C-alpha positions in Angstrom: 107.6 98.5 102.9 105.4 97.4 100.0 103.2 95.3 102.2 103.0 98.1 104.8 101.9 100.5 102.0 99.2 98.0 100.9 98.0 97.6 104.5 97.8 101.4 104.8 95.8 101.7 101.6 93.5 98.9 102.5 92.7 100.4 105.9 92.1 103.9 104.4 89.6 102.5 101.9 88.0 100.4 104.7 87.4 103.5 106.7 85.7 105.2 103.8 83.5 102.2 103.0 82.5 101.7 106.6 81.8 105.4 107.0 79.5 105.3 104.0 77.7 102.2 105.4 77.1 103.9 108.8 75.9 107.1 107.1 73.5 105.2 104.8 72.2 103.3 107.8 71.7 106.5 109.7 69.9 108.2 106.9 67.5 105.2 106.5 66.1 105.7 110.0 63.3 103.4 111.1 62.6 101.6 114.4 65.6 99.4 114.4 68.8 100.6 116.1 71.7 101.9 114.1 73.9 98.9 114.4 71.1 96.6 113.1 70.8 98.7 110.0 74.6 98.9 109.5 74.8 95.1 109.5 72.4 95.1 106.5 74.7 97.3 104.4 77.0 95.3 102.0 79.3 98.3 101.7 80.0 98.1 105.5 80.9 94.5 105.2 83.2 95.3 102.3 85.0 97.7 104.6 85.2 95.1 107.3 86.8 92.7 104.8 89.3 95.3 103.9 90.1 95.9 107.6 90.8 92.2 107.9 93.0 92.3 104.8 94.9 95.3 106.2 95.6 93.5 109.4 97.0 90.4 107.5 99.1 92.6 105.3 100.5 94.4 108.3 101.3 91.1 110.0 103.1 89.9 106.8 105.0 93.2 106.7 106.1 92.8 110.3 107.1 89.2 109.7 109.5 90.3 106.9 110.6 93.7 108.2 111.3 95.5 111.4 108.9 97.5 113.6 111.0 100.7 113.1 110.2 100.6 109.4 106.7 99.1 109.1 104.9 101.4 111.6 106.3 104.7 110.3 105.3 103.6 106.7 101.8 102.9 108.0 101.2 106.6 108.6 100.7 106.9 104.8 97.2 105.7 105.5 96.3 109.4 105.9 97.7 110.1 102.4 95.6 107.3 100.9 92.6 108.4 102.8 93.0 111.9 101.4 93.4 110.7 97.9 90.3 108.4 98.2 88.1 111.2 99.6 89.3 113.6 96.9 88.6 111.2 94.1 85.4 109.7 95.5 83.8 113.0 96.4 85.4 115.0 93.6 87.0 117.5 95.9 89.9 119.8 94.8 93.0 119.5 96.9 94.4 122.9 98.2 97.9 124.0 99.0 97.5 122.5 102.5 96.9 119.0 101.2 99.7 119.1 98.6 102.2 120.6 101.1 101.2 118.1 103.8 101.4 115.1 101.4 104.7 116.2 100.0 106.2 116.9 103.4 105.1 113.5 104.7 106.6 111.6 101.8 109.8 113.5 101.8 110.2 113.3 105.6 109.4 109.5 105.7 111.6 108.8 102.7 114.6 110.6 104.2 114.2 108.9 107.5 114.0 105.4 106.0 117.0 106.0 103.7 119.2 107.6 106.3 118.3 105.3 109.2 118.8 102.2 107.1 116.9 100.2 109.7 117.9 96.6 109.9 117.9 93.7 112.4 114.5 93.3 114.0 115.0 89.6 114.7 115.8 89.8 118.3 113.8 87.7 120.9 112.6 89.8 123.8 113.2 88.4 127.3 110.5 88.2 129.9 112.1 91.1 131.8 112.1 93.2 128.6 108.3 92.6 128.2 107.7 93.4 131.9 109.5 96.7 131.6 107.8 97.6 128.3 104.3 96.7 129.7 104.9 98.9 132.8 106.1 101.8 130.6 103.3 101.4 128.0 100.4 100.9 130.5 101.8 103.8 132.6 102.0 106.1 129.5 98.4 105.2 128.5 97.1 105.7 132.0 98.8 109.1 132.4 97.6 110.2 129.0 94.0 109.1 129.8 94.2 110.9 133.1 95.3 114.1 131.4 92.4 113.7 129.0 89.8 114.0 131.7 90.0 117.7 132.1 90.8 120.8 130.0 89.6 122.2 126.6 88.2 119.8 124.0 91.3 119.9 121.8 93.6 119.1 124.8 91.4 116.1 125.8 91.2 114.8 122.2 95.0 115.1 121.8 95.8 113.2 125.0 93.3 110.4 124.1 95.2 110.3 120.8 98.5 109.9 122.6 97.1 107.0 124.6 95.7 105.4 121.4 99.0 105.8 119.6 100.9 104.0 122.4 98.3 101.2 122.5 98.4 100.7 118.8 102.2 100.6 118.9 102.0 97.9 121.6 99.6 96.0 119.4 102.1 96.1 116.5 104.8 94.8 118.9 102.6 91.9 119.8 101.9 91.2 116.2 105.6 91.2 115.4 106.2 88.6 118.2 103.3 86.4 116.9 104.6 86.4 113.4 108.1 85.4 114.7 106.5 82.5 116.6 104.5 81.5 113.5 107.7 81.1 111.5 109.0 78.6 114.1 105.7 76.7 114.1 102.0 77.7 113.9 101.1 76.0 117.2 103.6 78.1 119.1 101.4 81.1 118.4 98.7 79.9 120.7 101.1 78.9 123.5 102.4 82.4 124.2 100.5 85.2 125.9 101.6 87.9 123.4 99.2 86.4 120.9 96.3 87.2 123.1 97.8 90.6 123.9 97.1 91.6 120.3 93.3 91.5 121.0 93.6 93.3 124.3 96.0 96.1 123.1 94.1 96.5 119.8 90.8 96.8 121.7 92.3 99.3 124.0 93.6 101.4 121.1 90.2 101.2 119.4 88.3 102.4 122.5 90.8 105.2 123.2 90.7 106.4 119.6 86.9 106.5 119.7 87.0 108.5 123.0 89.5 110.8 121.2 87.0 111.4 118.4 84.2 112.0 120.9 86.3 114.3 123.1 87.2 117.0 120.7 88.4 118.0 117.2 89.6 115.1 115.0 92.6 117.1 114.0 93.9 117.2 117.5 93.4 113.5 118.2 94.6 112.3 114.8 97.7 114.5 115.0 98.7 113.1 118.4 98.0 109.5 117.4 100.0 109.7 114.1 103.0 111.2 115.9 103.0 108.9 119.0 102.4 105.6 117.1 105.6 105.6 114.9 107.7 107.2 117.7 106.6 104.5 120.2 107.1 101.8 117.6 110.7 102.9 116.9 111.4 102.8 120.6 109.8 99.4 121.0 111.5 98.0 117.9 115.0 99.0 119.2 114.1 97.9 122.8 112.5 94.5 122.1 113.7 93.3 118.7 117.1 94.8 118.3 116.2 97.1 115.4 119.4 98.8 114.3 119.2 102.4 113.2 122.2 104.2 111.7 122.6 107.2 114.0 126.3 107.9 113.8 127.7 111.4 112.8 125.2 113.6 110.9 122.6 110.8 110.6 121.0 111.2 114.0 120.4 115.0 113.4 119.1 114.3 109.9 116.7 111.6 111.1 115.4 114.0 113.7 114.8 116.7 111.1 113.1 114.2 108.7 110.8 112.9 111.4 110.0 116.5 112.5 109.1 117.3 108.9 106.9 114.2 108.6 105.1 115.0 111.9 104.5 118.6 111.0 103.2 117.6 107.6 100.8 115.0 109.2 99.7 117.7 111.6 98.9 119.9 108.6 97.0 117.1 106.8 95.0 116.3 110.0 93.7 119.9 109.8 92.6 119.5 106.2 88.8 120.2 105.9 88.5 117.2 103.7 89.5 114.9 106.6 88.5 116.8 109.8 85.2 118.2 108.5 84.2 114.8 107.2 84.9 113.1 110.5 83.1 115.8 112.4 80.0 115.5 110.1 80.1 111.7 110.7 80.2 112.2 114.5 77.4 114.7 114.4 75.2 112.3 112.3 75.9 109.6 114.9 75.0 111.9 117.8 71.7 113.0 116.1 70.8 109.3 115.5 71.4 108.5 119.2 69.4 111.5 120.2 66.5 110.3 118.0 66.7 106.8 119.4 66.7 108.1 123.0 63.8 110.4 122.3 61.8 107.5 120.8 62.5 105.4 123.8 61.3 108.1 126.2 
């Protein structure tokens, strides 16, 4: 859990640094394209280094813990992002942020304590993987199809659903790769799941970018933050024999705790500090693209 928290914090800071790098590059203007200017910003590379560190920390967390614990803990990235933005830009947190942060911590804490997740050392069979890939790819395809029509918030939310499932599948591949590494580093490169990390991760990245472009960041972020841990819990139980204590009152209490956490994350996603900043960033990017296209014409 400590490694997962560190991974979440590193990724949150990476997002801020890379966003600053992109905005600085956009403000600089000039004849070069945006990406060329971004690559000249040390702050952007600092963000890239932190993104790499976050990935390694997540892999270490998954090698020592189970998918049903690590991925729910990773949603604290939103809390770290909120804290960094508030401190960096000296913004005052309102009741919305405090209530959302408290609800997320309380809901996550109760779920982790009550579920007492253990196990996580199972070895999936080929049949397990085939069924999971069919279910995951089918879910992503249906969500992407649903995102093609409708209001902007609807489209953004469905892209967020697709991205959440893709990132959960990425975590499952990482978990398998870390298990293989413990049995011998060379085994990692002999199994297709290792290369699945790149494919699923790229799919999740593309889908999350489409979600940001399709509509309000609050809608896409809410859907992604809810579907990612839910999908990870299902995959952990399915593939790696994660064991959750669900007897008696525990199942109902776990459901209430997750509902509290998801409602709090939904509330945080609508925080102006997060949603307005992302929307401003997108608007700046669109303006830069428009200027580039106009210059080309």
